[in-house]
N, C-alpha and C positions, 0 to 999 in steps of 0.2 A: 437509335436515340431511346426506342422502348426496349431491346436488349441489353442496353447499358445500364438503365434502372432496375431492371429486373434481376440483373449480376450482383448490383449492389444491394439489392434487397436481401440475397440469398448470403453474404457475405454479412452482411448485419445480423441476421438471425444467427450465425453457425456463430460468431463473434457472440452473442446474445448465449448458447448454450455454453461455450467454455466459459463465459465469465459464471454462470449459475454453478458450473461443476467445480470453478474454484471455492466452491463452498463444502465440497466433499463428493465421496460417491450418491448417486441420485439415479433412482428407477425411472423409468420414460414418464411416467406420468408426473413424479416433482419435475422433472423438466418442462413438462407441458406449465405445469402450474406455475413454475418461477420465472418463466419468460412468456407467458400467455400466446407461443407459437403451437399451430394448432397438432394434432396427436401424430396422424399422416404424416407431416413435413418434417418433427423433431424428427422423428425416429428415421425419416431418410437422412437428414442433413449429419445424425448423430452417427450412422453408419457411414457415412460418405466420409465425415472425420475418423472413425476408429481405420478404415484403408489408409489413413493417411498417417496415421500412428499419432496423432492430436488427441485422440481419445481409447479408452480400450473397455470393453466389455469386462464385468467383474464377477466372481463365481454365480452370484445371486443373480443373472440377467440386467443388471442396473449399466451405467456408465460412468465413468473416471477419467479423469486426464490422464493423456498417453505420454508414455518414456519421450518421444520427438520433443514435446516440450521441453524438456529438462537439457539439451541440447542446444533447444534457440533460446532458452533464456541466458544461456552461460552465453551464448553469443551475444545477445542484443547486452549483456553486463559488461563484455569485454570492451563494445564499444560507448560506453559511458566512462567519463573521468571517473566516477564518483567512488570507486572502489578501495583504489591509493589516495586519493584525496580524503573521503570520510570514514573510512575505515579504523585509521587508527585514531581519530577525533572520538568515533562515537565508544571505542575502546576508553577509550582517557575518561571520557564524559560518563559513563558506566562506574569506573574507577570513583570519579570525582564526588556524584552522589547516589552511588547505591543504586539508580533504577535504572530498566530499562532503557535503550536510546534507538533513536531511530531517525535516519532521513527519507523525506518525502519529496516529491514534484510534481506539478500539477498536469493532470489529464482532462481538457475540458472543461468540465463541472464536477471534477472528482480528483481525489490525490491519490499516486499510488506509492508506498512503500518500497522504497529501491534499495535501500540497507536496516538491518534492524541488528541488534546486540541486547541479548539478555542480560536482565540482574541477575546475581546469585542471590537472591532471598527467595524460600521456599515460595511465599507469596508474591507473584508480580503480575507486571502485563505481559502480553504474548502476543506482537503484533507479526503476524509473519512475512518474510520480502515477497513482493509483487502483490499484495493483496489492495485493494481498491478500497476507499474509505471517502467518505462525504465530505464535500470544501465547507459545509454549511457546518459543522460540529467538531469540537477539539481545536485547541491550541495552531496547530499545524496548520488544517484549513483554512482558520482565520486568516492566517500569515499569508497563505497561496493565495487568497480569497481577494488581498490586497491590503490590510487592516496594518498600519504602520506604527509600528513600535520597537525597541529594540529585544523585546521580549513580550509574549502571548503566554496568559497562564487561562485555563480551563478547568473545571471541577464538576464534574458530573454530566458533562457536556453529551459525550458520546455512548456512554455506560454509565451506568447506576457503578458508584465504588471508584471510580477512574479517576485522577486528574493527572494532567500536564502543562507541562512549560514547555514552549517552541521558540527559536528565533529565525529570523531570514539569512539565508546565505546569496548572497548577490555578484553579478559579478564585474568587470572591470567598469561597465558602465553604468551600474549602480541599480539594475534592476535586478528584481528578486527570483532565483533560478532553482529557489528550494528552500525544504523549512527543518531544520535541523532540531530535534526535542528529546524531551523524557517524559515518561509515563510511570505511573505506580498506583497504590494503591491508595484513596483519599485518608486512611486511617493513618500513614505513615508520612504524608507529603503535605498532611493538613489543610486547610480553606485557604490559605494563601501560598499556596506552590512558589508562585514565582520571587516572592520575597526572601525564599530562603535558596530557590535553583535559579532564579534568573539570570545572573552574574557570568555563572558558569555553563551555559547552555548558550550563551550570547558571546563568553568567550571560543566555545566549539564551535561554531558559526564561523566566527573569525579566522580560525586554524582551518578550516574548510576551503575559504575562500584563498588565504593564503597559499595553499597546495593545489587549488585548481593551476 
């Protein structure tokens, strides 16, 4: 049992390092500051991840996510039905609203962006596919946290100057399995973005449900 617990602890620390690197290349000191893992342990685990291709060394001696994760990410995406089901709906939502569109699923106390389609406006919000964001902030997070509504809007909850509208995607049993939404500058979406785009976002959610 002690060995098992120790192994899980190593895995938790390794995942923490990978998540810290999701924000971009980082020196060892940055990994230590972001994760709270002692420097010798962080260096040992990061070096082991380099050996497996999950992390790579940068020219300045820091660390960055490795190419092995690209293949793993594609394999993971192919295991979800979302690409075929949600991709066209998100593209149509961008065209209908002019704003960036995203699809999120819940992961514990956070949400993960599975799909993202960007607005064609020069000023737009950009959410990277694969990024983890808080459940407690933003319309999509509130949907996945259990807020019951046809759509939910947020204004400057997660980031200054950003507004969003999201709607729940439900499975055949009625359970919420994802949240689809749009996000963009408050200056363009206004103080009540749901009044303007809530119906379009909810319609996109229904399209995704029908395609699942």
